[in-house]
C-alpha positions in Angstrom: 24.7 20.2 35.2 24.6 18.6 31.8 23.1 15.7 30.9 25.6 13.0 29.8 25.3 12.1 26.1 24.6 8.4 26.4 21.6 9.4 28.7 20.3 12.1 26.3 20.7 9.8 23.6 18.7 6.9 25.2 16.1 9.3 26.0 15.9 11.0 22.5 16.0 7.7 20.9 12.4 7.0 22.5 11.0 9.9 20.8 8.8 9.8 17.6 10.6 11.1 14.8 8.7 14.1 14.2 9.4 15.2 17.7 13.1 14.2 17.4 13.5 16.4 14.4 12.3 19.4 16.4 14.3 18.6 19.4 17.6 18.9 17.1 16.9 22.6 17.3 17.1 22.8 21.2 20.6 22.1 21.7 23.9 22.6 19.4 25.3 18.9 20.5 21.8 17.6 19.1 21.9 19.3 15.6 23.7 16.4 13.8 21.8 13.6 16.1 20.8 12.0 12.8 24.6 11.8 11.5 25.9 10.3 14.9 26.1 6.6 14.2 26.0 5.5 17.8 22.7 7.2 18.1 21.4 6.0 14.8 22.1 2.3 16.0 19.8 3.0 19.0 17.2 4.5 16.8 17.3 1.8 14.4 17.1 -1.0 17.2 14.2 0.8 18.8 12.4 0.8 15.5 12.9 -3.0 15.0 12.6 -4.0 18.7 11.5 -7.5 19.5 8.1 -6.6 20.9 6.1 -3.7 19.6 2.3 -3.4 21.2 1.2 -2.2 17.9 1.3 -5.7 16.7 -0.3 -7.5 19.7 -2.8 -10.2 18.6 -2.1 -9.7 15.0 -1.0 -12.7 12.7 0.5 -12.6 9.2 -1.6 -13.7 6.3 0.0 -15.1 3.0 -2.4 -14.8 0.0 -0.9 -17.3 -2.4 -2.5 -17.7 -6.0 -1.9 -20.1 -8.7 -3.0 -20.0 -12.2 -4.2 -23.3 -13.7 -5.0 -22.8 -17.5 -7.5 -20.1 -17.2 -8.5 -20.5 -13.9 -6.8 -18.7 -10.7 -6.9 -20.8 -7.5 -6.2 -18.6 -4.1 -5.2 -19.9 -1.0 -4.9 -17.7 2.3 -2.3 -19.2 4.9 -1.8 -18.0 8.5 1.8 -17.8 9.4 3.1 -18.0 13.1 5.7 -19.1 15.2 9.3 -17.6 15.2 10.3 -19.1 12.0 6.8 -18.9 10.5 6.9 -22.6 10.4 3.1 -23.0 11.7 0.6 -22.4 9.0 -3.2 -22.6 8.8 -4.8 -23.1 5.5 -7.8 -21.9 3.8 -8.9 -22.6 0.3 -11.9 -20.7 0.4 -12.3 -16.9 -1.0 -15.2 -14.9 -1.9 -13.7 -14.6 -5.5 -12.7 -18.0 -5.9 -15.3 -19.1 -8.6 -14.3 -16.0 -10.7 -11.2 -17.5 -11.4 -9.0 -14.6 -11.8 -6.2 -12.9 -9.8 -7.3 -10.7 -7.0 -5.6 -8.6 -4.3 -6.2 -7.1 -0.8 -6.0 -3.3 -0.3 -3.9 -2.3 2.7 -4.4 -4.7 5.6 -7.0 -6.2 7.5 -9.0 -3.5 9.7 -11.3 -4.7 12.6 -10.9 -8.2 11.0 -12.2 -7.0 7.7 -10.3 -7.7 4.2 -10.9 -5.4 1.3 -10.6 -7.9 -1.8 -10.6 -6.6 -5.5 -9.7 -8.0 -8.9 -8.8 -6.4 -12.0 -10.0 -4.2 -13.4 -11.1 -3.0 -9.9 -14.8 -2.7 -10.7 -15.8 -5.2 -8.2 -14.9 -5.3 -4.4 -15.6 -7.6 -1.5 -15.5 -6.7 2.0 -14.8 -10.1 3.8 -14.3 -11.4 7.5 -12.3 -14.6 7.2 -13.3 -15.3 10.8 -17.1 -15.3 10.3 -17.0 -15.9 6.6 -19.3 -13.1 6.1 -18.7 -10.9 3.2 -20.5 -8.0 0.9 -20.1 -7.1 -2.6 -19.8 -3.4 -3.5 -22.4 -2.2 -5.9 -21.3 -0.8 -9.4 -21.2 2.9 -9.6 -23.1 5.0 -12.3 -19.9 6.7 -13.2 -17.9 3.7 -14.1 -19.3 3.8 -17.9 -20.8 6.5 -19.9 -22.7 4.9 -22.6 -23.4 8.2 -24.6 -19.5 8.4 -25.2 -17.2 6.0 -26.9 -15.0 6.0 -24.0 -13.8 3.4 -21.5 -12.8 4.0 -18.0 -9.6 2.8 -15.9 -10.3 2.4 -12.0 -7.3 2.5 -9.8 -8.1 1.4 -6.1 -6.1 3.5 -3.5 -7.3 2.6 -0.3 -9.5 0.9 2.2 -9.9 2.4 5.6 -12.0 3.0 8.7 -13.9 6.2 9.6 -13.9 6.6 13.5 -16.0 9.2 13.5 -18.9 7.8 11.6 -18.0 4.4 12.6 -17.9 3.4 8.9 -15.7 1.3 6.4 -14.7 3.2 3.2 -12.8 2.5 0.0 -11.3 5.6 -2.3 -10.6 5.0 -6.0 -9.8 7.0 -9.0 -11.6 6.8 -12.1 -9.7 8.1 -15.5 -11.6 8.2 -18.9 -9.9 7.4 -22.2 -11.1 7.4 -25.8 -12.0 4.1 -27.4 -9.4 3.4 -30.1 -10.8 0.2 -31.2 -12.1 1.7 -34.2 -9.1 4.0 -35.3 -8.2 2.2 -38.2 -12.0 1.9 -39.8 -12.5 5.2 -41.4 -16.1 4.4 -42.1 -17.0 4.9 -38.3 -14.9 8.1 -37.8 -17.9 10.2 -39.0 -20.2 8.3 -36.6 -17.9 9.0 -33.6 -18.1 12.8 -34.2 -20.8 15.0 -32.8 -23.0 17.1 -34.8 -20.2 20.1 -35.1 -18.0 17.4 -36.6 -15.8 17.4 -33.2 -14.7 14.3 -31.3 -16.7 13.5 -28.3 -15.6 15.3 -25.0 -13.9 12.8 -22.6 -14.5 13.7 -18.9 -12.1 14.7 -16.7 -10.6 12.2 -13.9 -12.8 11.9 -10.7 -12.4 10.6 -7.4 -14.9 8.2 -5.9 -15.7 7.0 -2.0 -17.5 4.0 -1.2 -19.3 3.8 2.1 -20.3 0.5 3.6 -23.1 2.2 5.7 -24.7 3.6 2.7 -23.5 0.7 0.3 -23.3 3.4 -2.3 -20.3 5.1 -4.2 -20.3 9.0 -4.4 -18.0 11.5 -6.2 -15.5 13.3 -4.2 -15.6 17.1 -4.6 -11.8 17.7 -4.1 -9.3 19.5 -6.0 -6.9 16.9 -6.4 -4.3 16.8 -9.4 -4.1 13.3 -11.3 -1.8 11.4 -9.0 -2.2 7.7 -9.2 -0.2 4.7 -8.2 0.7 1.1 -9.5 -2.7 -0.5 -8.7 -2.9 -3.5 -6.4 -0.1 -5.3 -4.8 2.2 -5.0 -1.7 3.4 -1.5 -1.0 0.8 0.4 -3.2 -1.3 1.2 -0.4 -1.0 1.1 3.5 -3.3 2.1 6.2 -2.7 3.5 9.6 -4.8 5.5 12.1 -7.6 6.4 9.7 -5.5 7.4 6.7 -4.4 5.5 3.7 -1.1 6.1 1.9 0.3 5.4 -1.6 3.0 6.4 -3.9 1.8 8.6 -6.7 3.4 9.9 -9.9 2.0 13.2 -11.2 2.9 13.8 -14.9 3.8 17.5 -14.8 3.5 19.7 -18.0 6.9 19.4 -19.4 6.4 15.6 -19.4 8.6 14.9 -16.1 7.4 13.0 -13.1 7.0 14.2 -9.6 6.8 11.6 -7.2 4.9 11.9 -3.9 3.3 10.0 -0.9 -0.3 10.7 -1.3 -2.6 10.4 1.9 -6.0 10.3 2.3 -8.0 11.0 5.7 -11.1 8.9 5.9 -12.9 11.1 8.5 -12.2 14.4 6.8 -12.1 13.1 3.4 -9.1 15.3 2.3 -5.9 14.6 0.3 -2.3 15.4 1.7 0.7 15.1 -0.4 4.3 14.6 0.8 7.4 14.7 -1.8 9.4 11.4 -1.8 13.0 11.9 -0.6 14.2 10.6 -4.1 12.7 11.6 -7.1 13.9 9.1 -9.6 12.3 6.8 -12.1 14.7 4.3 -11.7 14.0 3.8 -8.2 11.2 1.1 -7.3 9.5 2.3 -4.1 7.1 0.1 -1.6 5.4 1.4 1.3 5.0 -0.4 4.7 4.1 0.3 8.4 7.2 -0.1 10.5 6.5 0.2 14.4 3.6 2.9 13.7 5.6 4.7 11.4 5.3 5.2 7.5 8.2 3.4 6.1 9.4 3.6 2.3 11.4 1.0 0.8 13.6 2.1 -2.1 15.0 -0.4 -4.6 17.7 1.1 -6.9 17.8 -0.5 -10.2 21.4 0.5 -11.0 23.2 0.4 -7.6 21.3 -2.8 -6.5 20.9 -1.5 -3.0 17.7 -1.1 -0.6 17.1 2.0 1.4 14.5 2.2 4.0 13.2 5.7 5.0 11.0 6.8 7.8 8.4 9.6 7.5 8.5 12.1 10.4 5.8 14.5 9.5 3.2 14.4 6.5 3.7 17.2 4.1 7.2 17.9 5.0 9.8 16.4 2.6 12.8 17.1 5.0 11.3 14.9 7.6 12.0 11.8 5.5 15.1 10.0 7.5 17.1 7.1 6.1 17.7 4.5 8.8 18.9 1.5 6.8 20.8 0.7 3.7 21.3 -3.0 2.6 23.6 -3.9 0.0 23.3 -6.5 -2.9 25.0 -9.4 -1.0 22.6 -10.6 1.6 19.7 -10.0 -0.8 21.2 -11.7 -4.0 18.1 -13.1 -5.9 15.7 -11.6 -3.6 14.4 -8.7 -5.5 10.9 -8.1 -5.1 9.5 -7.2 -1.5 6.0 -8.3 -1.0 5.4 -7.6 2.7 7.0 -6.4 6.1 6.9 -8.6 9.3 5.9 -7.4 12.9 9.6 -6.3 13.8 10.8 -4.9 10.4 11.6 -8.4 8.6 11.0 -7.9 4.8 9.6 -10.8 2.8 11.0 -11.1 -0.6 10.2 -13.2 -3.5 13.0 -14.4 -5.7 12.7 -15.1 -9.5 12.2 -18.9 -8.6 9.0 -18.0 -6.7 10.7 -18.8 -3.2 9.8 -16.8 -0.2 12.6 -15.4 2.0 12.6 -13.1 5.0 15.5 -10.5 5.8 15.7 -9.8 9.3 16.9 -6.0 9.6 18.3 -6.8 13.3 20.7 -9.1 12.1 21.1 -8.3 8.4 20.6 -12.1 7.8 18.3 -13.8 5.1 16.2 -16.8 6.0 14.6 -19.0 3.6 10.8 -20.1 4.3 9.3 -23.2 3.2 6.3 -21.7 1.2 7.1 -21.5 -2.4 5.6 -21.1 -5.9 4.7 -17.5 -5.4 3.5 -15.3 -8.1 3.5 -11.6 -8.7 0.4 -11.2 -7.1 1.3 -13.0 -3.7 1.0 -10.7 -0.8 1.8 -10.5 2.9 -1.1 -9.1 5.0 -1.4 -7.9 8.8 -4.6 -9.3 10.2 -6.3 -9.1 13.7 -9.0 -11.6 14.2 -12.4 -10.0 14.8 -15.9 -10.9 14.7 -17.1 -7.6 13.7 -20.2 -8.1 11.7 -20.4 -6.9 8.0 -24.2 -7.0 7.8 -25.1 -9.2 4.9 -23.5 -12.1 2.8 -23.4 -13.1 -0.7 -23.5 -11.1 -3.8 
């Protein structure tokens, strides 16, 4: 006796996307499941259902920063309520006295936030519930005094190693020649070695920080130079022991190969997954949507927003486009700064106002919080009294 389509669709819509892709090979009538509007509606409804256990006991934090002259003042808001109308405000941040913009890498893990500031040389692991924090020490590889070179440090992820019960940070150091004296011919000879050649610039390297050891060490991995856009919303996300970011690998023909780059904190290995669209005119943001990796692609030319879900790492064909949002409802709200608990996308408009786009209703809600800047972020946070171990710099 054949199972009615509506019953089969209901069962299949509850499967993870990775399993669903495999089930489409089981029966001819299921081969085109992802092309059937009725089934896709069911799948999308499940993804943005009102209650998702993954987000139990989590809250949303809004990190707002305001530049006053040469000083930057950061404020952390806790948003709650159906309309996010309830806020708790904290003006204290570990970096406050530095007066510079700072960002949070990924999201809160066991109540710990990873804060860093340009040029990503200094990090603070901070528990807002206990006000404990620890600053990471400098790495011996950040600068090489014997060479006229400077280093660019790009943070890529903060995560938790469940095997060793340790918090870790992964980053890339890229060295560039120092061109400050390019126009000073008298210094050219001084910049050459004994053979008359320019000093060798070291190859880029990956580093990892361990909270347990309080030390940066080099990662011995064979990984191409794949870097992201630095700090900010959608630049790195964390889920189940793995952090992810969008990377651009400059190929030999001067083209760009765009990938999702993933780093497993326990195994300390990288994975790469090609993105569904390799287009430099598409802005890509990452989010966690109901325990799935979501890619939000904003098209500059078509003014549309696509939301893709990844079914399986390293498999380009496992990306599935679930939503396409046109210009109308999002007119004026072009920069995503975070994703809420049920797939609500937070946007900042050019006037610095905050809006919330509900994927279930396809409606935009305006929120009272204003005066946002490019560095402002929406962060998932679950309060914990997890001890960091030390306080102060």
